[in-house]
C-alpha positions, -999 to 999 in steps of 0.1 A, spaced: 96 -70 -210 68 -57 -184 67 -94 -173 101 -101 -167 99 -68 -143 76 -76 -127 89 -111 -121 121 -97 -107 109 -67 -85 88 -97 -65 123 -119 -63 143 -89 -48 113 -81 -26 113 -116 -9 147 -117 -11 150 -80 8 116 -97 33 144 -128 40 175 -109 49 157 -76 73 158 -97 103 194 -111 100 199 -73 86 192 -61 119 209 -84 139 237 -65 129 231 -28 141 235 -10 173 219 19 187 231 49 194 222 66 230 216 104 235 214 119 274 178 113 289 168 86 259 158 50 264 134 25 252 107 9 278 85 -20 273 65 -44 286 83 -82 277 70 -119 290 89 -126 319 68 -156 330 100 -181 316 126 -161 331 115 -158 371 141 -189 378 170 -188 351 187 -157 332 215 -149 316 216 -105 302 241 -100 278 252 -74 249 281 -50 232 283 -16 251 304 17 240 302 37 270 309 73 262 284 87 294 295 109 320 271 97 343 276 84 376 248 60 376 250 51 334 223 22 334 218 0 304 197 -21 315 163 -23 341 138 -50 347 115 -35 374 81 -47 383 65 -50 419 80 -14 430 115 -35 430 146 -35 409 149 -68 398 179 -59 376 200 -34 365 229 -31 351 253 -2 345 277 2 321 307 13 345 300 -16 367 283 3 397 252 -12 411 253 -49 391 220 -62 411 199 -83 407 166 -82 437 188 -51 451 214 -68 456 244 -50 443 282 -57 435 303 -24 432 329 -36 400 340 -5 385 376 -6 400 378 -40 382 372 -30 347 398 -20 325 384 -12 299 393 20 277 361 41 276 348 48 244 353 8 237 335 -19 225 332 -46 250 305 -75 260 290 -75 292 275 -99 301 252 -106 340 238 -146 347 219 -167 374 200 -191 386 177 -201 417 193 -233 413 229 -219 414 220 -185 442 250 -166 422 247 -143 406 282 -131 381 292 -103 360 318 -108 335 331 -79 312 347 -93 277 337 -130 285 360 -123 321 346 -130 356 344 -101 375 323 -109 404 299 -126 425 274 -131 446 249 -151 463 208 -142 461 186 -152 490 173 -187 486 135 -189 478 141 -162 455 126 -158 419 116 -126 400 84 -110 397 67 -111 365 51 -81 346 71 -55 354 90 -30 325 124 -33 309 141 1 300 170 6 280 194 32 278 180 41 313 167 34 351 143 54 362 128 74 339 127 105 356 160 107 367 189 126 345 219 107 369 213 78 354 214 79 317 233 49 298 244 77 266 265 55 245 265 28 219 250 -6 222 241 -38 203 230 -74 198 213 -63 243 197 -105 242 179 -119 270 180 -156 273 157 -181 299 193 -202 303 226 -197 327 252 -196 304 285 -211 315 314 -188 318 324 -205 281 295 -205 265 301 -163 273 339 -166 269 325 -176 233 307 -152 231 331 -124 239 355 -137 216 333 -138 185 341 -111 162 315 -87 166 313 -70 127 311 -106 111 309 -133 133 273 -133 141 266 -172 143 285 -175 171 269 -148 190 236 -166 182 244 -199 194 216 -197 216 196 -188 196 171 -209 208 170 -204 249 162 -164 239 135 -144 251 141 -106 248 157 -105 213 185 -77 198 163 -75 168 125 -73 183 142 -45 210 149 -25 177 110 -25 171 102 -11 201 93 27 206 116 48 216 119 79 240 149 111 234 171 108 207 182 70 195 201 66 158 201 30 145 234 26 125 251 -8 108 282 -15 130 304 -27 97 308 0 70 307 -21 45 275 -37 54 260 2 63 271 5 21 257 -27 6 225 -19 24 222 19 16 230 5 -24 203 -20 -15 182 10 -11 185 38 -32 181 5 -63 147 -1 -39 134 40 -44 149 34 -80 123 5 -84 95 22 -72 98 53 -93 100 32 -123 66 8 -111 55 46 -105 64 54 -137 53 23 -156 13 28 -135 11 66 -149 26 57 -182 -9 26 -181 -29 51 -169 -21 72 -197 -23 49 -222 -57 35 -209 -72 67 -202 -64 77 -245 -75 45 -251 -110 58 -237 -107 81 -255 -101 67 -286 -124 46 -282 -149 75 -279 -138 96 -309 -140 63 -332 -176 56 -317 -186 97 -323 -169 94 -359 -187 67 -369 -220 82 -361 -212 110 -381 -201 87 -411 -239 75 -402 -257 105 -405 -241 121 -436 -249 86 -455 -283 93 -446 -309 111 -465 -339 122 -444 -375 129 -459 -376 164 -447 -410 163 -470 -425 143 -443 -433 176 -426 -449 189 -455 -480 171 -441 -508 179 -420 -495 165 -392 -461 185 -385 -463 213 -411 -463 250 -384 -464 224 -361 -440 235 -326 -419 198 -330 -426 182 -294 -406 156 -281 -437 134 -284 -434 139 -325 -399 130 -322 -407 97 -302 -435 88 -326 -408 97 -357 -386 69 -341 -410 46 -324 -443 36 -343 -429 18 -377 -416 -5 -351 -434 -41 -354 -452 -29 -387 -420 -17 -411 -411 -56 -413 -449 -63 -425 -451 -42 -457 -423 -57 -471 -430 -66 -508 -465 -44 -511 -464 -19 -533 -468 14 -519 -496 32 -532 -524 61 -532 -547 34 -525 -532 17 -498 -522 45 -478 -555 59 -479 -569 25 -463 -536 17 -440 -540 55 -426 -579 46 -418 -577 18 -401 -544 29 -385 -560 61 -373 -559 50 -333 -525 47 -337 -516 83 -354 -488 69 -369 -473 93 -392 -484 69 -428 -484 104 -451 -445 93 -444 -446 72 -473 -457 100 -496 -422 102 -501 -404 100 -531 -378 75 -511 -413 47 -506 -444 55 -528 -451 37 -556 -418 14 -550 -422 -21 -533 -413 -20 -502 -382 -38 -494 -363 -50 -462 -340 -21 -471 -368 5 -468 -376 -10 -436 -346 -4 -417 -343 26 -430 -378 37 -427 -373 23 -382 -342 42 -376 -333 73 -403 -346 98 -377 -329 79 -349 -303 109 -335 -315 139 -353 -354 140 -347 -346 149 -309 -328 180 -324 -358 194 -339 -378 203 -308 -383 232 -300 -385 242 -330 -419 251 -359 -415 231 -389 -431 256 -412 -425 256 -450 -396 276 -450 -378 256 -426 -386 228 -444 -369 237 -480 -342 250 -460 -330 213 -443 -339 202 -476 -313 225 -497 -286 217 -465 -293 183 -468 -288 177 -508 -257 201 -505 -243 174 -482 -251 147 -501 -238 163 -531 -206 166 -512 -189 132 -509 
């Protein structure tokens, strides 16, 4: 089930990413007064030919409602106003405000075209040519400037667009009247293929403008309510998916923590059971080496490591008085506690491999707990008593 969910998430995410740019083409922007988008595009391919087209809904009240401006080298290289006033290139303007018959607050298509070869600046509204003007011979666009969408000079309040805009694209082509008409006649809510017929010539794309930084209050939404609803449902599904993924991550982390704690508990339990199955030779502390001495770290180390490497060599030998006396004499420089073998577990017994294992490990985990205790006879008797009671209860 987890694998299925993981695959589904990956597939869903890939579809969403692939569709995001296409869906953004279907969005519009609503500009409040004194709101705009400004950026510096690569204008190098537009110096001798250009078309700027957009769908707009003019609801503003300022006298000069600029929705597109390109300024470079201190010059208004191109300005387009929503109300048809001051449609200009290189400072040469057409005033076609009286020619616009579209009711205010209604969506309509605007397109401005020009080329160096034609030297003609044309202005279309809803696919109809409303005016044209000849530009000076030899004049081309300056590069290195900036585009302002939704306003003219950013400090002027008389040039706010304050309306709604969609599908603003800039082409490195002088669109023909038939191409402009085809755009204008497209159903703007659905027939996006008609709008994108000149995709290969786009230099500035609407979907890229949507990604630019914004100043003021600019709201973004889908033009088609059905798409708005569909995207909302997709976003809700993504939120639920992310929530489920986070819950799963937390559950897996908790499971991992519980597993770690369980393993630790199992290790502690194993160690406890192992210690309960031991019988310690407390009588070893009755020898002069330990009796009435304060048990030290060195004592602990001596008990736990002094038999390493030699216990296995005792296998097969009977542990007698003579053997222990001789061994202690020969081994006197090592300070090995041979008196441990006087315990009834070893004395007068033939030493076995099990005895060797016992001798090298019996004090692991317990001898260090004796550090700091003075091993009097009473203490040793008490330890023997407690051990006997534990073993009897098993």
